N, C-alpha and C positions, 0 to 999 in steps of 0.2 A: 419444520418447513413444510409448506403446502405441497410442494413438488419435490420429487426425489432427484435432486441434481447435486452432484458432487462438485466441489471447487477446491482450488489450491491457492494459498496465499503465495504470490510470487515475490512480493516486495512489501516490507513494512518500513515506514519511516517513523522513528520515535525520538522524542525529546526526553533526555534523562537528566535528573538532578542527583548527583552522587553525594550531595550534602557534606562535602568537604572540599577544601582547596586542593588543586592538583598541581604538583610540581612538574611542569611541562619539560623542564630541562633534564629531570631524572629519567623521564620516559625516552627522551632523545638520546641520552647516554646509553640506555639499556637495549632498546629495540631498533632493529634495522628497517622495519616496515612502517616508518613514520616520515612525514615531511613537515617542516615548520619554517615559515617565512614570515616572521612577525611584522615586517615592514609592509607586507601586502595583505596579510590576513592574520587576525589575532588567535586563530585556533590551530591546533595541531591536527594534521590529517593522518589518521591511523588506519592502514589497510589490514583489517583483521580477518584473515582466512575467510573471505566471502564478503561480509559487511564492511562498510566504510564508516569510520567514526570521526566526527569533527569534535575535538575535545578542547575545552577552554579551561584556563587556570581557575576560574570561578567554581569549577566542579560540574558545570553544565556540559552536556554533549548532545549532538544530533547523530543518530545512527541510522544509516540507510542501507538497503540491500539485504535485509533479513528475510530469509525464506523459511517458511514454516507452514505446517498444516493446521496449527491451532494457535490462537492468540495467547493462551496461557503459557505457551512455550517460550514466549519472547523474554520474559524475566529470566528464565533459566539460561537462555542463550546469552543475555547480557552478563549474567553472573559468570558463565563459562568463558566467554570470549574477552571480556573487558575487566570485570571486577577481579577475577582470579589473577590476571596478569598485573593489575595495579597493586594488589596485595603482595604479590611475590617480590615486588621491588620496594616494599615498605610504605606504600600509600594506603592508609587505613580508611577504606570505604565502609561506612556503616551498613548493616544488613537492611536498614529501612530506606535505602535509596528509592527514589520514585521515578516513574516514567509515564509518559503520556503518548499514546499513538496519535500521530498527525495524519497518516495516510496509509491505507492498505490497498494494494493492487492484487486482484485475484483473477484466476483463469477458471473457466467452466466450459463444459461441453454439453450442449442441450441434447445431443444424441441424434439429431435429425437435421437435414438441410433446411435452410430458412430462405424463403423467397423475399429478398430485400426489396425488390421492385414493388411487390404487393404492399409491403409496409409503407414504403415511401409514397405510393399513390394515395394512401389514406392518411398521410401525416397530419393534416390539419384537424381531421376528426379525432385522431388518436391523441394528439396533444391536448385537445380540449377535454375529451372524455376522461383521460387519465391524469390530468393536471401535470403534463410533462413540460419541462422547460423548452425543449426543442428536439427535433429529429433532423439530422442532416446526412446527406448521402450524395457523393459524387464519385462513382466508380472509376471514372477516368483518372482521378488523382489519388484515390485511396480505396481499397477494396471493401473496407468495412463501413457500416452505418454507425453513426454516432447518435446515441439516444441519451439526452440529459433528463434524468428521471424526475426532476422537480424537487421542490423544497421538503416534501414529506420524507424523501429518501436521501436526497442530496448527493447522489453519485452520478457518474457518467458511465455508460456501457458502450463498448465497441462491439458490434455484432457482425459476424461474418457469415456468408452464405453456407459455409461448412457446418454451422451450428456452434462454432466456437465463440466464446464471449470473453471479453476483458472488462472487469469491473474496477473502476478507479475512483478514489475519493472517499472511501468508507473509513470509519474509525473503529468499527466493531465487526465481529463476525455476524451479529444479528443484523446489522445494516447490509452486509453482503447478501444475506439470506432474503431480507425484505426486497432488495434490489432485484434479485433473481426472480422472486415471486411476481413482482410488478412487471418486470420485463416479459416474463412468460405470458402473463395476462394480456399484455399489449400485443404480443406476437400472435396469440390465439385469437384475439379479437379481430386482427387483420387477416386471419385465415392463412398466415404465413408459416405456421408451425403445426 
């Protein structure tokens, strides 16, 4: 990465294919941390020590609330929190289950205060120069500035005057890093950082 900025992944949402049918009722009989109302929703809701898993009998699942510092830890977390428990009750999940990241939300600290008014005063110029989708800021309703970074990065950043940033919509760590680089370039161009 061009700039030395550390970030932490606060939430990952992943779609998992366990490549086997899941006996929802076996899970219901065994674990207390589950909810299942098939008349209102076809999936089992499993609150797994942090993340929340929506599990379907087809073997597909959506897991949200994963906190990690590295994307490569996600598979290990799925194995530890879900696959191990399924195998313990006799559901044979193959080792080659797959998952796809749908959304990563990360936090970063740019280490300096940011003059958001200075950025907003130049929003039209910055949007054009950096091919941004938009910049919006209304401090009376929300203290952060929303910068949609455009199609080349495809994420949205919430930027706070403290220098704290929330990056949402990424699918890879590389995308988070590209977003931070572009965001810092925008802020420097505005003279706000």
